[in-house]
N, C-alpha and C positions, 0 to 999 in steps of 0.2 A: 228520580234520584239515582236509581241504579245505573241508568244509561249515562247520566252525567258523570258518575264516579268511574264508570267503565271508560268513558272518553278521556278523562283525566289520566287514568292509568296508561292508556294507549299513548298519550302525548309524552308522558314521563319516560316510557320504555322505548319510544321511537329512536332517539339518538343511539341507544345501545345496540338496537337490532339493525340499524342502518349505517354502521360505521363505514365510511368511504375508504377505498383503497387509495394509496398514494399514486398519483398519475405517473406513469413511467413507460418507457419504450421497452421492446423485447430485449432481454439480456443478451441474446445472440448478436445484437447490434452494438454492444459496448465497445467504445473507442479506447485504445490504449492511452495510459497516462504518461507520466515522466519517470517511471521506475526502471523500465527495461527498454533496450533497443529492439528493433524489429527482429534482430538475430537472437534475442533473449539475453543479451549481456546486461549486467546490472549497472545502473547509472548512479554514481556517488551523489550524496546529498549531505546537508548539515548534520552533524553528530555522528556520522559514520567514522569508523576508525580504520586506517590503512596501515599495513606493514610495508615499510620501505627498506630495501636492501641496496646499498651502494657498495659493490664489491671492492674490497681493499680499503674501505673507508668506514671503519666501525663507529666513528664519532657521528657519522651522518645517518647510519642505519638505526631503525627503531620503529616504534609505534607512534603514529600521528593522528590527531583527531581533527576533522574538518569543522571549522568554526560555524556559528550560526549564520554568518554572512556568506558561507560557501567557499572560503579560502583555506588553504593549508599554509601554515607558517613553517618554513623550512630553513635550516641553517645555511648561511652564505647567500642564499637566493633571496630570502624574505617571503613575500606573499605570492602564492601560486593559486590560480583559480582551479578548484577541484570539483565543485558541485556541477552536475550535468555531464561529467566525463566518465568514461569507462576506466577501469584500472590500467588498460593498455594505453589509452590516451594520456593519462596522468604520468605513466612511465615515460612516454616519449617527451612530454612537456618538461619533466624534471631533468631528463637526460640532456636536452638541448640547453636548459638553463645552467646546468653544472659544467658545461664545456669551458666556461670562462674561469672556472676554479679548479677543476679536476681533469687530468689528462685522460682522454678516452674513457669517460665514465660509463660504467655498466650498471644500469638501474633496473630493479624489478619492483613492482607495486602489486600487492594483493590486498583483498578486502579482509580485514581482521574481524570486524563486527559491523553489522548493518543497524546502527542505532536509530536510523530514521525510518526503518521499515516496520511501521506500526499501523494497525487498522482498528476500527471501532465497531463494536457490536451493540446494537440497540434493539429495543422492542422485546419480542417474545423469545429470547434466548435464555437458557438456564444460567449462563454466566455472561451477562452483558458487561460491557466495559472495554477498555483498551487492551490490545494484545500485541506483543512484539512477535513478528514472524521470523522463523529460523532461516528462511530463504524463500525460494519460489514456492508458493502455496496456492493450491487450487481453491475454487469457491467451496467445493465439497469439504476439503480439509479445513477451510475457514469456519464452516458451520460447526465442525467438530471442536475447533478451538473455542468457539462461543458456547460450548457445553451442549450443543444440540438444541433443537426447538423445544420450547416448553409445551406442556399439555394444553395450553390455551392458544397455541399458534394455529393460524389458518393454513399454513403451509406455503404462503406466498412470501418470497424473499426479494427485497429491493436493494440494489447496489447503488450507492450515491457516490459519484466520482467526480473529482475536479479535472477538467480537461487541460490540455497543454495551453490553451488560450485563456485559462482562468475561469471559464464558465463551468457551472455545476450541472451534471447530467444525472438522470435517474433511469435505471434499467431494472426490469423485474422478470422473475421466473418463479417456478414452483420447486419445492425441494424434490419432489418426485421426478420432475424433468431433469434436475441437476444430476440426480443419481443415475438416471437412464442414459445420460450422455447425449441425448438428442440435440442435434444442432452443434455438436462438438463442444457443448458447454463444459464438459469435464476438462477441457484444455484451458479454460479461462483462468487467468492468474490474478490474484489480488495484488494491489499496488499500494504504495505508501499513501496514507491519508484516506483510504477508502472507508466508507461507512456501510456496514451490512446491517440492514434492518429487517427483522422478522415481524410480519403482521400476525 
């Protein structure tokens, strides 16, 4: 009877003691998403707000929000594709389009707010949930935004990222390795839509 009860206790406790880790590649192999160019320039996306200045044309200058479909609605011109562009590319696009309406238009575009730059923290973080990033944010800084690891965390961190081709990839490392900077992991930047999961 004792051995039967002991065997039952072992079966009940087995799933808790043998929790499997999420299969993932090494974090050092993480592929860039669609938030920054190779040169580190920010790529605009839906819900971002840009400040447009057309010199000598106060009625055209102001703050504009990129629509969920990725376009900017601009006076005189109408719809302008903005998502996936840098602020410089959007500047050039608006300048060319305005030439039919404004003589020698001088346009500048800057990012006013990065409304699309949000990441999600799940698992053993002290503050799981969604967080808006203030700008370029490293993985270590991201862990801090998630409130740090809870006392139940194993120390393994998984980054779940959607690639440019729409596929989802998983990469993992440990918090200690992130802090040490081995493999230049301290240079890894979080991107919009990333999920950071702490086991």
